[in-house]
N, C-alpha and C positions, 0 to 999 in steps of 0.2 A: 167685797164680801169677805169677812175674816173667817179663817178656819175655826172649827169647833175646838175648844180647849181639850187637851188630852186628859184621860182618866187613868188613875192608878187603881188597879185591882189587886187586892191583897188576898191571896188564897190561904184560907184555913189557919190563921195564927192562933191555934187552940192548944190548950194544955196537953191533950193527947199526943200532939206532935212536937211539943216543946219540952216537956218534963223529962229530965235525965233518967228517971226511973220508969218511964213508959216504954213498952216494947216498940212503940213507933216514934219515940223521941229522937229528934235529930241532933247530933252533936254540933251541927252547923247553925242551929237556931239563934244563939245569942248574937253572933256576928250579923246574921241576916236581919234580925229585928232592929238592930241599930241603923242599918241602911234603909229599912222600910220606914222608920220614923223620919229620916231625912227626906225621903221621897214624899211622904204624906205631908210634911211641913211645906213642901214646895208646890203641892198639887192644889192648894187653895180651895179645899172643900170638894174637889173632884176625886174623891176616894170612895171606893166600894170595898167592903170586907166580906168575905164569904166564910161559911162554916159548913163542914161536912157533918151530917147528922146520921145516926144509925137507924133511919126510919124506912129503909128499903124493904120491899116485900120479901119475906123469908122463904116464899115458895119459888123464888127465882134463884139464880146462882148466888145471890146475896146470902141466902140461907147457908150455902156451903162456905161462903166467905166468913160469916160469923161463927160457924162451927170451927173453922181454922184459927180464928182470933177471938176466943170467948171473952177475953178481958175487955173487948170493945163492945160486947153485946149488952149494953146498958141502956136505960132510958135516955132519951134525947136531952133531958134536963139534968143529967149527971154532970158533975163538975169537970169531968174529962173533956166535955165538949164546950166549956166556957172559953171565951177569948182569954189569952194571956193578959195580965195587967197592962203591959206596954201597948197592947193593940186596942184596948177598950175605947179610947178616945180618938182613934185614927180618922174616923169618918163621921160626918153629920147625918149620914143615911143609915137606915136599918140594915142589919146584916142580911145577906142573901144566903139562906139556909137551904141546902139541897142534900139528898141522900146519894149523890153521885160523885165520882172522882172529878170529872170535868164539870166546870161551872158555866161554860159558854152555852148559851141558849137564849130563848126568847126573853126571859126576864132581864138578863144582863144586857143583851143587845138593845132592849127597849130603853134602857137607861143611857148607855154610852153612845148609841146610834152609830154614826160613821166616824166618830172621833178616834184619833190614835189612842192606843191603850198600852200602858206599861204594866207588865205582870211581875209580881213578886210573891213570895210566900213559901209554903211547904206542902208537900214534899215535891222537890223538883222532879223526881223520878216517878211521881204518881199523879197527884192532883194538878200540879202546875203544867206538866206536859200534856195531860188529858185536856185541860182547858185550852192550852195554846194550839194544839192540833185542830181542835174543833173550831177555834177562832180563825185559823188559817183556811180551813175549808169554807168558812162563811165569808172569806174575803176581807177580814179585819186586818188592820195595820197594827201589829203587836211588836213591842220591844220587851224582851225578857231581861230584867235587871239581874244578871247572874249572881252578883254578890249580895243581892237582897232576896235570894232564894236559898232554901236549906234542903239538901237531899237526905235520904236515909243514911247515906255515908258519902264520903268524898268521891269514891269511884262511881257510884250510881248517879250522883249529882253531875259529874263530868260526862257520863254517858248520855244522860238526858239532854244536857246542853248541846252535845254533839248532834243528836238526832234533831232537836229543834233548829239547829243551825243549818239543816238541810232544806229549810222551807222559805228561803227568801223569794220574793220581797215581802210576803205576808209576815214572816217571823224574822226578827233580828235579835241576835244575842249580843248584849252590851253589858256595861257596868253601871253602877249608880251615877257616876259623874255624867255619863252620856244621857241616862234617863232623866236626870235633873234638868238638862237642857231641853228635853221634850216637854216636861211638865211645866216649865216656866221659860218659854222661849224668849 
C-alpha cells in the first residue's frame, strides 16, 4: 500500500498581503512566491490555495479588528482580496475561502486527509502559524517551507518559525529544497 501523496497548501497569496503599498504587504513576498511556484510545479495538482476574506461577524472581536484596520474593511469581492497573478494558476482546485487566520479545519482536512502537508504563504507570523498550530493539534504531519513563507517583516518571520519549530514531530521547519523532496519523492 503506497502512502498518500503530499499536498502543498498555499496560505493567502493575495494582493492585500503582497502589495508594497498595503499596510499588510510583506517585503518578503516576491522571494516567497518564487519558491511557492517551484513547490506547486512539483506537487502535480496536489495544491490548495486559501484566501482570507473579511466576512467575519463584526459583533465579535473581529469588529474590533476591523476598527483597528479600516483599510481592510471592504467587501469580499474587493481587488485587495484577489490572488496575486502568480498564484492564480497554482491549483486546479477552488480556493478555500475563510474569514479566519487559521485555515486548518474540516474543509481542509477533508481534502488532504492524512497525507503529509507542506505549508507556504503569508503571513508567516499570522495565518501560516495559525494554520500550522491547528494542524499540529489535529495530528497532521506538516512541513513549513520557511523560504516559501513571507512574514510581516524578517524579525516576525523568524520568531514565527522559531515557535513552529517547537512542535516536532507534527511540525517541521525546512526549506524549499527539502519540501520539494516531500512533494515528489
